[in-house]
All heavy atoms as an XYZ file, in Angstrom:
854
protein
N    -245.895     64.977    -85.620
C    -246.276     63.586    -85.514
C    -247.124     63.215    -86.716
O    -247.835     64.044    -87.261
C    -247.060     63.360    -84.228
C    -247.408     61.911    -84.020
S    -248.268     61.686    -82.463
C    -249.257     60.309    -82.901
N    -247.042     61.989    -87.114
C    -247.827     61.497    -88.222
C    -247.930     59.987    -88.158
O    -247.329     59.348    -87.295
N    -248.696     59.420    -89.063
C    -248.821     57.977    -89.173
C    -248.398     57.579    -90.574
O    -248.959     58.073    -91.558
C    -250.251     57.524    -88.891
C    -250.377     56.024    -88.921
O    -250.164     55.400    -89.942
N    -250.718     55.452    -87.789
N    -247.415     56.708    -90.656
C    -246.835     56.319    -91.934
C    -247.866     55.724    -92.882
O    -247.743     55.820    -94.095
C    -245.692     55.325    -91.687
C    -244.726     55.228    -92.813
C    -243.708     56.157    -92.955
C    -244.827     54.218    -93.742
C    -242.814     56.082    -94.003
C    -243.936     54.122    -94.795
C    -242.928     55.059    -94.918
N    -248.900     55.080    -92.337
C    -249.879     54.380    -93.169
C    -251.166     55.175    -93.380
O    -252.122     54.674    -93.944
C    -250.190     53.018    -92.555
C    -248.981     52.130    -92.501
C    -248.270     51.975    -91.330
C    -248.531     51.484    -93.636
C    -247.145     51.175    -91.277
C    -247.398     50.690    -93.594
C    -246.703     50.529    -92.419
N    -251.199     56.430    -92.939
C    -252.407     57.233    -93.131
C    -252.295     58.067    -94.400
O    -251.217     58.213    -94.979
C    -252.644     58.143    -91.926
O    -251.634     59.126    -91.852
N    -253.429     58.611    -94.801
C    -253.516     59.492    -95.967
C    -252.967     58.858    -97.240
O    -252.282     59.499    -98.029
C    -252.812     60.824    -95.697
C    -253.342     61.613    -94.486
C    -252.482     62.834    -94.233
C    -254.797     61.982    -94.680
N    -253.283     57.585    -97.450
C    -252.880     56.920    -98.689
C    -253.830     57.339    -99.803
O    -255.040     57.456    -99.585
C    -252.918     55.402    -98.524
C    -251.983     54.817    -97.477
C    -252.186     53.313    -97.380
C    -250.541     55.141    -97.779
N    -253.303     57.584   -100.992
C    -254.182     57.977   -102.096
C    -255.169     56.865   -102.447
O    -254.866     55.690   -102.286
C    -253.218     58.219   -103.262
C    -251.852     57.962   -102.766
C    -251.923     57.494   -101.371
N    -256.345     57.259   -102.900
C    -257.334     56.274   -103.333
C    -257.075     55.834   -104.768
O    -257.334     54.696   -105.127
C    -258.738     56.855   -103.198
C    -259.155     57.032   -101.755
C    -260.581     57.525   -101.626
O    -261.379     57.322   -102.563
O    -260.889     58.124   -100.587
N    -256.579     56.752   -105.592
C    -256.268     56.450   -106.996
C    -254.783     56.648   -107.211
O    -254.158     57.496   -106.588
C    -257.057     57.370   -107.914
C    -258.565     57.168   -107.754
C    -259.356     57.925   -108.762
N    -258.996     57.424   -110.084
C    -259.161     58.112   -111.205
N    -259.667     59.315   -111.164
N    -258.820     57.609   -112.367
N    -254.244     55.874   -108.106
C    -252.810     55.918   -108.360
C    -252.538     56.184   -109.835
O    -252.283     55.261   -110.607
C    -252.153     54.607   -107.939
C    -252.099     54.418   -106.460
C    -253.134     53.824   -105.780
C    -251.002     54.848   -105.749
C    -253.077     53.649   -104.421
C    -250.933     54.680   -104.382
C    -251.974     54.079   -103.714
N    -252.619     57.446   -110.207
C    -252.265     57.819   -111.574
C    -250.765     57.607   -111.789
O    -250.329     57.215   -112.850
C    -252.626     59.289   -111.838
C    -254.077     59.631   -111.575
C    -255.025     58.937   -112.531
O    -254.679     58.759   -113.706
O    -256.127     58.568   -112.082
N    -249.990     57.919   -110.735
C    -248.543     57.732   -110.785
C    -248.060     57.428   -109.369
O    -248.797     57.577   -108.391
C    -247.839     58.956   -111.347
C    -248.083     60.232   -110.575
C    -247.394     61.404   -111.223
C    -247.629     62.665   -110.389
N    -246.882     63.787   -110.894
N    -246.837     56.982   -109.278
C    -246.234     56.698   -107.985
C    -246.174     57.974   -107.148
O    -245.980     59.062   -107.666
C    -244.821     56.156   -108.224
C    -244.091     55.726   -106.995
C    -242.760     55.107   -107.334
O    -241.869     55.857   -107.798
O    -242.613     53.890   -107.152
N    -246.341     57.830   -105.833
C    -246.317     58.971   -104.925
C    -245.039     58.908   -104.090
O    -244.788     57.906   -103.411
C    -247.546     58.966   -103.992
C    -247.476     60.107   -102.995
C    -248.834     59.034   -104.804
N    -244.239     59.964   -104.155
C    -243.017     60.078   -103.356
C    -243.153     61.302   -102.458
O    -243.385     62.400   -102.954
C    -241.783     60.237   -104.231
S    -241.450     58.829   -105.283
N    -243.007     61.090   -101.159
C    -243.139     62.184   -100.196
C    -241.891     62.255    -99.327
O    -241.487     61.249    -98.747
C    -244.344     61.957    -99.293
C    -245.652     61.857   -100.043
C    -246.776     61.354    -99.152
O    -246.588     60.354    -98.442
O    -247.841     61.993    -99.186
N    -241.299     63.416    -99.243
C    -240.170     63.625    -98.345
C    -240.740     63.861    -96.950
O    -241.510     64.790    -96.735
C    -239.300     64.816    -98.800
C    -238.190     65.079    -97.792
C    -238.735     64.570   -100.192
N    -240.369     63.006    -96.008
C    -240.871     63.109    -94.639
C    -239.943     63.915    -93.744
O    -240.392     64.572    -92.806
C    -241.070     61.714    -94.052
C    -242.026     60.803    -94.820
C    -242.064     59.427    -94.180
C    -243.414     61.411    -94.889
N    -238.652     63.846    -94.023
C    -237.662     64.598    -93.256
C    -236.389     64.668    -94.081
O    -236.118     63.779    -94.894
C    -237.383     63.922    -91.922
N    -235.633     65.753    -93.872
C    -234.357     65.844    -94.577
C    -233.423     66.779    -93.827
O    -233.852     67.642    -93.060
C    -234.537     66.298    -96.019
C    -235.011     67.711    -96.213
C    -235.108     68.036    -97.688
C    -235.603     69.460    -97.877
N    -235.612     69.828    -99.288
N    -232.147     66.531    -94.050
C    -231.092     67.387    -93.523
C    -230.008     67.446    -94.598
O    -230.205     66.943    -95.708
C    -230.535     66.828    -92.215
O    -229.781     65.654    -92.468
N    -228.890     67.987    -94.263
C    -227.811     68.097    -95.238
C    -227.320     66.722    -95.703
O    -226.937     66.555    -96.855
C    -226.643     68.874    -94.615
C    -225.504     69.133    -95.567
C    -224.398     69.937    -94.931
O    -224.692     70.803    -94.078
O    -223.239     69.684    -95.281
N    -227.358     65.728    -94.810
C    -226.783     64.418    -95.127
C    -227.779     63.275    -95.245
O    -227.403     62.166    -95.610
C    -225.736     64.046    -94.070
C    -224.554     64.986    -94.109
O    -224.043     65.309    -95.166
N    -224.133     65.438    -92.942
N    -229.066     63.523    -94.925
C    -230.066     62.457    -94.915
C    -231.385     62.966    -95.479
O    -231.782     64.101    -95.229
C    -230.303     61.940    -93.471
C    -231.405     60.896    -93.441
C    -229.035     61.380    -92.867
N    -232.070     62.107    -96.248
C    -233.426     62.391    -96.731
C    -234.249     61.121    -96.532
O    -233.817     60.036    -96.925
C    -233.407     62.802    -98.200
C    -234.769     63.193    -98.734
C    -234.707     63.681   -100.184
N    -234.573     62.599   -101.148
C    -233.479     62.309   -101.839
N    -232.374     63.000   -101.673
N    -233.455     61.306   -102.700
N    -235.417     61.254    -95.909
C    -236.291     60.109    -95.661
C    -237.556     60.298    -96.489
O    -238.201     61.343    -96.420
C    -236.630     59.995    -94.163
C    -235.337     59.833    -93.358
C    -237.588     58.828    -93.919
C    -235.541     59.921    -91.868
N    -237.910     59.258    -97.272
C    -239.072     59.342    -98.153
C    -240.021     58.177    -97.932
O    -239.599     57.058    -97.636
C    -238.644     59.320    -99.625
C    -237.879     60.534   -100.070
C    -237.559     60.511   -101.554
O    -237.935     59.546   -102.258
O    -236.929     61.465   -102.016
N    -241.307     58.468    -98.110
C    -242.331     57.428    -98.207
C    -242.685     57.345    -99.680
O    -243.014     58.359   -100.311
C    -243.565     57.803    -97.381
C    -244.687     56.777    -97.535
C    -245.857     57.063    -96.624
N    -246.728     58.090    -97.188
C    -247.985     58.285    -96.799
N    -248.504     57.573    -95.814
N    -248.715     59.235    -97.351
N    -242.615     56.145   -100.226
C    -242.931     55.921   -101.642
C    -244.097     54.941   -101.700
O    -244.048     53.874   -101.095
C    -241.708     55.376   -102.401
C    -240.517     56.337   -102.238
C    -242.056     55.152   -103.879
C    -239.193     55.767   -102.703
N    -245.134     55.320   -102.440
C    -246.341     54.506   -102.550
C    -246.549     54.157   -104.019
O    -246.624     55.045   -104.865
C    -247.565     55.254   -101.993
C    -247.286     55.744   -100.569
C    -248.799     54.366   -102.031
C    -248.293     56.750   -100.076
N    -246.626     52.863   -104.300
C    -246.751     52.387   -105.680
C    -247.876     51.374   -105.783
O    -248.211     50.692   -104.819
C    -245.455     51.695   -106.123
O    -244.337     52.490   -105.912
N    -248.424     51.255   -106.975
C    -249.382     50.186   -107.273
C    -249.198     49.829   -108.747
O    -249.858     50.383   -109.618
C    -250.816     50.614   -106.975
C    -251.793     49.456   -107.055
C    -253.172     49.836   -106.578
C    -254.091     48.627   -106.626
N    -255.457     48.971   -106.238
N    -248.255     48.951   -108.984
C    -247.959     48.535   -110.352
C    -247.024     49.476   -111.088
O    -246.713     49.236   -112.245
N    -246.540     50.533   -110.459
C    -245.669     51.498   -111.117
C    -244.234     50.987   -111.141
O    -243.737     50.487   -110.136
C    -245.703     52.844   -110.396
C    -247.070     53.419   -110.319
N    -247.859     53.270   -109.211
C    -247.795     54.127   -111.209
C    -249.023     53.864   -109.429
N    -249.006     54.386   -110.630
N    -243.590     51.136   -112.268
C    -242.195     50.740   -112.398
C    -241.400     51.916   -112.949
O    -241.974     52.923   -113.367
C    -242.037     49.496   -113.302
C    -242.579     49.768   -114.717
C    -242.732     48.283   -112.682
C    -242.299     48.666   -115.713
N    -240.085     51.754   -112.956
C    -239.219     52.804   -113.490
C    -239.420     52.916   -115.000
O    -239.811     51.944   -115.661
C    -237.757     52.469   -113.196
O    -237.540     52.349   -111.817
N    -239.133     54.085   -115.566
C    -239.228     54.234   -117.020
C    -238.320     53.236   -117.739
O    -237.286     52.822   -117.194
C    -238.749     55.670   -117.268
C    -238.902     56.362   -115.952
C    -238.725     55.306   -114.895
N    -238.718     52.828   -118.949
C    -237.921     51.870   -119.728
C    -236.502     52.362   -119.963
O    -235.550     51.600   -119.902
C    -238.583     51.577   -121.080
C    -239.830     50.709   -120.916
O    -239.913     49.973   -119.905
O    -240.692     50.759   -121.796
N    -236.376     53.637   -120.255
C    -235.058     54.204   -120.531
C    -234.496     54.823   -119.261
O    -235.199     55.484   -118.518
C    -235.138     55.260   -121.627
C    -235.535     54.694   -122.964
C    -235.548     55.766   -124.023
C    -235.956     55.161   -125.353
N    -235.959     56.121   -126.419
N    -233.232     54.614   -119.037
C    -232.563     55.255   -117.910
C    -232.572     54.420   -116.644
O    -233.334     53.466   -116.503
N    -231.693     54.797   -115.751
C    -231.506     54.126   -114.477
C    -231.446     55.172   -113.368
O    -231.043     56.298   -113.607
C    -230.182     53.354   -114.477
C    -230.116     52.264   -115.486
C    -229.741     52.379   -116.796
C    -230.422     50.885   -115.299
N    -229.803     51.167   -117.418
C    -230.213     50.231   -116.524
C    -230.848     50.147   -114.196
C    -230.420     48.864   -116.684
C    -231.053     48.781   -114.357
C    -230.834     48.154   -115.586
N    -231.825     54.759   -112.163
C    -231.543     55.596   -111.000
C    -230.059     55.419   -110.695
O    -229.541     54.299   -110.695
C    -232.352     55.167   -109.777
C    -233.838     55.335   -109.930
C    -234.684     54.242   -109.856
C    -234.396     56.586   -110.133
C    -236.062     54.378   -109.976
C    -235.771     56.745   -110.260
C    -236.591     55.631   -110.183
O    -237.951     55.780   -110.306
N    -229.372     56.515   -110.432
C    -227.954     56.474   -110.083
C    -227.652     57.716   -109.249
O    -226.992     58.641   -109.699
C    -227.076     56.435   -111.339
C    -225.615     56.257   -111.031
C    -224.732     56.321   -112.267
O    -225.222     56.614   -113.374
O    -223.542     56.087   -112.095
N    -228.173     57.737   -108.043
C    -228.053     58.927   -107.212
C    -226.692     59.008   -106.518
O    -226.002     58.012   -106.374
C    -229.187     59.025   -106.193
C    -229.282     57.886   -105.242
C    -230.255     56.809   -105.690
O    -230.800     56.823   -106.791
N    -230.476     55.849   -104.826
N    -226.362     60.215   -106.080
C    -225.079     60.449   -105.407
C    -225.109     59.979   -103.957
O    -224.066     59.771   -103.351
C    -224.651     61.942   -105.469
C    -224.425     62.359   -106.905
C    -225.668     62.833   -104.791
N    -226.301     59.782   -103.396
C    -226.412     59.284   -102.031
C    -226.508     57.753   -102.036
O    -226.891     57.153   -103.015
C    -227.678     59.802   -101.329
C    -227.889     61.279   -101.369
C    -228.923     61.681   -102.411
O    -229.158     60.921   -103.374
O    -229.487     62.766   -102.262
N    -226.189     57.155   -100.895
C    -226.521     55.753   -100.656
C    -228.027     55.706   -100.415
O    -228.625     56.689    -99.977
C    -225.801     55.240    -99.409
C    -224.297     55.357    -99.537
O    -223.681     54.685   -100.350
N    -223.700     56.234    -98.739
N    -228.641     54.559   -100.682
C    -230.083     54.416   -100.462
C    -230.362     53.125    -99.705
O    -230.039     52.039   -100.185
C    -230.836     54.399   -101.795
C    -232.324     54.216   -101.651
C    -233.061     54.144   -102.977
O    -232.414     54.240   -104.040
O    -234.284     53.987   -102.956
N    -230.949     53.261    -98.523
C    -231.424     52.109    -97.761
C    -232.935     52.118    -97.904
O    -233.587     53.129    -97.662
C    -231.014     52.249    -96.295
C    -231.379     51.071    -95.453
C    -230.610     49.973    -95.211
C    -232.603     50.874    -94.721
N    -231.278     49.110    -94.378
C    -232.508     49.638    -94.061
C    -233.769     51.628    -94.564
C    -233.519     49.133    -93.263
C    -234.787     51.120    -93.774
C    -234.649     49.887    -93.135
N    -233.497     50.988    -98.354
C    -234.935     50.945    -98.605
C    -235.518     49.654    -98.036
O    -234.888     48.598    -98.080
C    -235.241     51.097   -100.124
C    -234.698     49.942   -100.923
C    -236.716     51.263   -100.390
N    -236.740     49.784    -97.461
C    -237.458     48.629    -96.923
C    -238.882     48.652    -97.472
O    -239.465     49.730    -97.657
C    -237.460     48.631    -95.377
C    -238.121     47.359    -94.823
C    -238.112     49.884    -94.821
C    -237.938     47.173    -93.316
N    -239.420     47.469    -97.749
C    -240.815     47.334    -98.167
C    -241.634     47.092    -96.910
O    -241.424     46.110    -96.193
C    -240.993     46.176    -99.168
C    -242.466     45.973    -99.494
C    -240.201     46.428   -100.439
N    -242.577     48.001    -96.631
C    -243.431     47.869    -95.446
C    -244.758     47.195    -95.771
O    -245.389     46.608    -94.905
C    -243.658     49.235    -94.808
C    -242.375     49.919    -94.319
C    -242.686     51.309    -93.800
C    -241.688     49.085    -93.261
N    -245.190     47.297    -97.007
C    -246.395     46.617    -97.513
C    -246.159     46.300    -98.979
O    -245.521     47.070    -99.685
C    -247.636     47.510    -97.397
C    -248.119     47.772    -96.002
C    -248.733     46.562    -95.310
O    -249.122     45.584    -95.997
O    -248.801     46.582    -94.080
N    -246.696     45.179    -99.437
C    -246.601     44.840   -100.849
C    -245.301     44.154   -101.223
O    -244.647     43.520   -100.392
N    -244.909     44.312   -102.498
C    -243.687     43.678   -102.990
C    -243.246     44.333   -104.293
O    -244.034     44.967   -104.987
C    -243.901     42.179   -103.192
O    -244.928     41.949   -104.127
N    -241.965     44.162   -104.585
C    -241.409     44.727   -105.810
C    -240.076     44.083   -106.138
O    -239.486     43.373   -105.312
N    -239.609     44.327   -107.341
C    -238.320     43.807   -107.794
C    -237.448     44.972   -108.224
O    -237.882     45.826   -109.008
C    -238.483     42.814   -108.961
C    -239.274     41.589   -108.497
C    -237.123     42.402   -109.518
C    -239.602     40.601   -109.611
N    -236.226     45.004   -107.702
C    -235.234     45.983   -108.122
C    -234.250     45.287   -109.042
O    -233.707     44.226   -108.705
C    -234.509     46.604   -106.908
C    -235.507     47.367   -106.043
C    -233.390     47.527   -107.383
C    -234.922     47.963   -104.787
N    -234.029     45.870   -110.217
C    -233.093     45.354   -111.214
C    -231.859     46.240   -111.231
O    -231.974     47.469   -111.276
C    -233.749     45.347   -112.600
C    -232.856     45.034   -113.792
C    -232.350     43.599   -113.734
C    -233.609     45.289   -115.093
N    -230.686     45.626   -111.181
C    -229.427     46.357   -111.269
C    -228.869     46.228   -112.678
O    -229.172     45.256   -113.387
C    -228.442     45.831   -110.229
C    -228.886     46.115   -108.823
C    -229.683     45.214   -108.137
C    -228.532     47.301   -108.200
C    -230.117     45.479   -106.847
C    -228.963     47.580   -106.919
C    -229.756     46.672   -106.242
N    -228.061     47.198   -113.099
C    -227.548     47.174   -114.475
C    -226.611     45.987   -114.720
O    -226.287     45.677   -115.848
C    -226.876     48.501   -114.844
C    -225.556     48.733   -114.151
O    -225.320     48.147   -113.069
O    -224.757     49.515   -114.677
N    -226.229     45.281   -113.673
C    -225.423     44.063   -113.799
C    -226.275     42.873   -114.208
O    -225.752     41.797   -114.488
C    -224.742     43.739   -112.462
O    -225.751     43.533   -111.464
C    -223.794     44.845   -112.040
N    -227.608     43.051   -114.191
C    -228.529     41.965   -114.507
C    -229.100     41.285   -113.273
O    -230.012     40.469   -113.374
N    -228.582     41.603   -112.103
C    -229.077     41.022   -110.861
C    -230.437     41.622   -110.516
O    -230.621     42.837   -110.583
C    -228.079     41.276   -109.699
C    -228.667     40.856   -108.367
C    -226.768     40.564   -109.962
N    -231.388     40.750   -110.163
C    -232.705     41.181   -109.706
C    -232.868     40.798   -108.243
O    -232.510     39.687   -107.849
C    -233.819     40.504   -110.507
C    -234.026     41.073   -111.878
C    -235.267     40.491   -112.536
O    -235.586     39.310   -112.303
O    -235.903     41.230   -113.290
N    -233.414     41.722   -107.459
C    -233.667     41.465   -106.042
C    -235.169     41.595   -105.806
O    -235.746     42.653   -106.053
C    -232.882     42.457   -105.150
C    -233.215     42.218   -103.684
C    -231.382     42.328   -105.395
N    -235.772     40.491   -105.360
C    -237.199     40.463   -105.073
C    -237.395     40.852   -103.615
O    -236.895     40.169   -102.722
C    -237.748     39.062   -105.347
C    -239.243     38.990   -105.236
O    -239.907     39.936   -104.832
N    -239.803     37.847   -105.582
N    -238.108     41.941   -103.380
C    -238.352     42.435   -102.029
C    -239.824     42.273   -101.680
O    -240.700     42.709   -102.427
C    -237.953     43.908   -101.913
C    -236.479     44.215   -102.161
C    -236.265     45.719   -102.267
C    -235.624     43.635   -101.057
N    -240.060     41.619   -100.544
C    -241.416     41.464   -100.019
C    -241.509     42.187    -98.687
O    -240.503     42.679    -98.169
C    -241.737     39.983    -99.860
C    -241.806     39.234   -101.188
C    -242.092     37.760   -100.956
N    -241.032     37.137   -100.175
C    -240.054     36.400   -100.671
N    -239.998     36.163   -101.960
N    -239.125     35.894    -99.889
N    -242.674     42.230    -98.129
C    -242.914     42.924    -96.865
C    -241.843     42.549    -95.837
O    -241.606     41.373    -95.574
C    -244.303     42.552    -96.328
C    -244.695     43.286    -95.083
C    -246.115     42.920    -94.695
C    -246.541     43.658    -93.443
N    -247.956     43.384    -93.130
N    -241.175     43.583    -95.317
C    -240.135     43.390    -94.321
C    -238.726     43.291    -94.884
O    -237.751     43.421    -94.155
N    -238.597     43.063    -96.193
C    -237.269     42.961    -96.806
C    -236.681     44.343    -97.028
O    -237.397     45.284    -97.385
C    -237.346     42.243    -98.157
C    -237.717     40.777    -98.039
O    -237.504     40.190    -96.956
O    -238.219     40.218    -99.043
N    -235.370     44.451    -96.837
C    -234.685     45.719    -97.078
C    -233.369     45.469    -97.792
O    -232.866     44.353    -97.830
C    -234.455     46.491    -95.773
C    -233.559     45.796    -94.775
C    -232.171     45.953    -94.829
C    -234.094     44.987    -93.792
C    -231.349     45.310    -93.916
C    -233.282     44.353    -92.879
C    -231.910     44.509    -92.943
O    -231.105     43.875    -92.042
N    -232.847     46.547    -98.377
C    -231.586     46.473    -99.105
C    -230.895     47.834    -98.990
O    -231.557     48.868    -98.905
C    -231.817     46.086   -100.593
C    -230.492     45.816   -101.303
C    -232.649     47.133   -101.322
C    -230.668     45.183   -102.671
N    -229.590     47.792    -98.987
C    -228.794     49.016    -99.027
C    -228.165     49.108   -100.416
O    -227.478     48.179   -100.844
C    -227.710     48.997    -97.952
C    -227.043     50.343    -97.821
O    -227.682     51.323    -97.443
N    -225.770     50.410    -98.133
N    -228.414     50.201   -101.097
C    -227.895     50.402   -102.450
C    -226.829     51.493   -102.386
O    -227.147     52.651   -102.097
C    -229.025     50.801   -103.425
C    -230.141     49.743   -103.399
C    -228.470     51.007   -104.827
C    -231.402     50.150   -104.121
N    -225.562     51.135   -102.627
C    -224.493     52.135   -102.565
C    -224.681     53.243   -103.602
O    -225.302     53.035   -104.660
C    -223.225     51.334   -102.857
C    -223.588     49.907   -102.558
C    -225.048     49.790   -102.895
N    -224.138     54.408   -103.298
C    -224.234     55.530   -104.232
C    -223.654     55.136   -105.592
O    -222.774     54.272   -105.682
C    -223.494     56.743   -103.678
O    -222.118     56.465   -103.552
N    -224.180     55.738   -106.640
C    -223.739     55.530   -108.030
C    -223.958     54.110   -108.530
O    -223.341     53.702   -109.508
C    -222.282     55.961   -108.218
C    -222.045     57.396   -107.867
N    -222.519     58.426   -108.634
C    -221.431     57.954   -106.799
C    -222.183     59.574   -108.070
N    -221.529     59.324   -106.947
N    -224.827     53.345   -107.873
C    -225.175     52.006   -108.343
C    -226.415     52.126   -109.214
O    -227.473     52.544   -108.737
C    -225.449     51.062   -107.152
O    -224.272     50.988   -106.343
C    -225.831     49.681   -107.629
N    -226.290     51.769   -110.473
C    -227.421     51.886   -111.396
C    -228.452     50.807   -111.087
O    -228.134     49.623   -111.032
C    -226.950     51.765   -112.838
C    -226.102     52.930   -113.284
C    -225.716     52.781   -114.741
C    -224.858     53.956   -115.182
N    -224.493     53.848   -116.596
N    -229.710     51.265   -110.922
C    -230.799     50.350   -110.590
C    -232.128     50.942   -111.043
O    -232.224     52.127   -111.326
C    -230.818     50.061   -109.089
C    -231.123     51.257   -108.251
N    -230.201     52.259   -108.023
C    -232.244     51.624   -107.579
C    -230.742     53.182   -107.246
N    -231.994     52.821   -106.961
N    -233.139     50.084   -111.093
C    -234.502     50.515   -111.403
C    -235.485     49.529   -110.804
O    -235.122     48.397   -110.499
C    -234.728     50.673   -112.904
C    -234.572     49.399   -113.709
C    -234.996     49.542   -115.159
C    -234.060     50.379   -115.959
N    -234.426     50.489   -117.368
N    -236.709     49.977   -110.646
C    -237.777     49.095   -110.181
C    -238.387     48.459   -111.425
O    -238.951     49.149   -112.274
C    -238.831     49.875   -109.366
C    -239.962     48.956   -108.944
C    -238.178     50.532   -108.156
N    -238.238     47.137   -111.546
C    -238.708     46.451   -112.751
C    -240.087     45.827   -112.592
O    -240.722     45.461   -113.583
C    -237.705     45.377   -113.172
O    -237.572     44.390   -112.163
N    -240.566     45.699   -111.338
C    -241.902     45.139   -111.105
C    -242.414     45.570   -109.744
O    -241.662     45.582   -108.766
C    -241.864     43.609   -111.164
C    -243.203     42.971   -110.978
C    -244.166     42.784   -111.933
C    -243.748     42.455   -109.755
N    -245.266     42.182   -111.375
C    -245.033     41.964   -110.041
C    -243.265     42.376   -108.451
C    -245.847     41.393   -109.081
C    -244.075     41.808   -107.477
C    -245.348     41.321   -107.799
N    -243.678     45.930   -109.699
C    -244.421     46.209   -108.465
C    -245.757     45.485   -108.588
O    -246.384     45.518   -109.656
C    -244.687     47.725   -108.287
C    -243.400     48.487   -108.095
C    -245.638     47.978   -107.131
C    -242.767     48.351   -106.740
N    -246.191     44.864   -107.542
C    -247.475     44.162   -107.557
C    -248.580     45.135   -107.973
O    -248.797     46.144   -107.310
C    -247.776     43.583   -106.178
C    -248.944     42.618   -106.178
O    -249.906     42.817   -106.962
O    -248.904     41.666   -105.395
N    -249.279     44.855   -109.075
C    -250.326     45.779   -109.542
C    -251.649     45.640   -108.799
O    -252.546     46.456   -108.964
C    -250.503     45.384   -111.018
C    -250.141     43.938   -111.044
C    -249.056     43.758   -110.010
N    -251.763     44.611   -107.963
C    -253.035     44.338   -107.296
C    -253.139     44.911   -105.892
O    -254.245     44.999   -105.353
C    -253.275     42.828   -107.243
C    -253.341     42.244   -108.641
O    -254.060     42.742   -109.497
N    -252.559     41.214   -108.883
N    -252.005     45.255   -105.297
C    -252.034     45.815   -103.950
C    -251.090     47.008   -103.875
O    -250.189     47.161   -104.696
C    -251.650     44.775   -102.870
C    -250.234     44.249   -103.098
C    -252.627     43.634   -102.809
C    -249.720     43.383   -101.973
N    -251.292     47.822   -102.880
C    -250.442     48.991   -102.675
C    -249.114     48.532   -102.068
O    -249.091     47.739   -101.127
C    -251.129     50.007   -101.740
C    -250.197     51.148   -101.397
C    -252.413     50.523   -102.376
N    -248.022     49.016   -102.636
C    -246.696     48.753   -102.085
C    -246.190     50.048   -101.461
O    -246.214     51.101   -102.097
C    -245.731     48.250   -103.174
O    -246.221     46.984   -103.658
C    -244.329     48.067   -102.636
N    -245.765     49.945   -100.209
C    -245.285     51.118    -99.472
C    -243.825     50.883    -99.097
O    -243.487     49.874    -98.475
C    -246.122     51.369    -98.204
C    -247.601     51.542    -98.577
C    -245.604     52.596    -97.465
C    -248.525     51.654    -97.390
N    -242.975     51.813    -99.513
C    -241.542     51.753    -99.271
C    -241.149     52.862    -98.304
O    -241.703     53.952    -98.351
C    -240.761     52.009   -100.556
C    -241.127     51.238   -101.774
C    -242.217     51.429   -102.576
C    -240.390     50.186   -102.370
N    -242.189     50.557   -103.634
C    -241.071     49.776   -103.537
C    -239.185     49.552   -102.038
C    -240.599     48.760   -104.362
C    -238.720     48.542   -102.870
C    -239.435     48.157   -104.014
N    -240.167     52.595    -97.481
C    -239.481     53.622    -96.709
C    -238.070     53.672    -97.273
O    -237.363     52.658    -97.271
C    -239.451     53.264    -95.219
C    -238.571     54.158    -94.352
C    -239.087     55.590    -94.335
C    -238.469     53.599    -92.940
N    -237.685     54.830    -97.792
C    -236.354     54.993    -98.380
C    -235.589     56.048    -97.592
O    -236.100     57.135    -97.330
C    -236.474     55.422    -99.843
N    -234.377     55.684    -97.237
C    -233.496     56.614    -96.535
C    -232.258     56.825    -97.401
O    -231.515     55.889    -97.692
C    -233.108     56.070    -95.148
C    -234.365     55.849    -94.320
C    -232.128     57.038    -94.455
C    -234.134     55.167    -93.000
N    -232.086     58.056    -97.844
C    -230.938     58.427    -98.667
C    -229.933     59.127    -97.754
O    -230.297     60.026    -97.005
C    -231.379     59.384    -99.776
C    -232.394     58.788   -100.711
C    -233.751     58.888   -100.428
C    -231.999     58.150   -101.862
C    -234.690     58.340   -101.284
C    -232.944     57.587   -102.732
C    -234.285     57.695   -102.441
N    -228.686     58.691    -97.807
C    -227.680     59.273    -96.916
C    -226.325     59.354    -97.605
O    -226.032     58.607    -98.526
C    -227.587     58.456    -95.620
C    -227.111     57.032    -95.823
C    -225.779     56.704    -95.628
C    -227.983     56.028    -96.218
C    -225.331     55.399    -95.828
C    -227.549     54.741    -96.422
C    -226.226     54.419    -96.220
O    -225.778     53.139    -96.432
N    -225.521     60.326    -97.131
C    -224.187     60.523    -97.696
C    -223.163     59.771    -96.890
O    -223.372     59.428    -95.754
C    -223.842     62.004    -97.725
C    -224.732     62.770    -98.686
C    -224.356     64.210    -98.744
C    -225.290     64.926    -99.710
N    -225.054     66.319    -99.814
């Protein structure tokens, strides 16, 4: 048992990604950001599908097609496998907490 909102870091040198559960076909992660974005070079393009929801804060996901999706608290998106994307903005003033579920 645990609490999704407990044990949050006090300082954010870098984004925090924690695997909460995983199996052969599913991985569940808690991602904690405060102004952290994806590196300038490269894109995320994982072999799994990714369903992600913002539980606190806000962020923008940019796709290599040029489409930007603004996600605020409660918003979620399903990103199909092999879809190139990156986080282009995270609110630098508050903690953003994501729940990401990667599945095959």
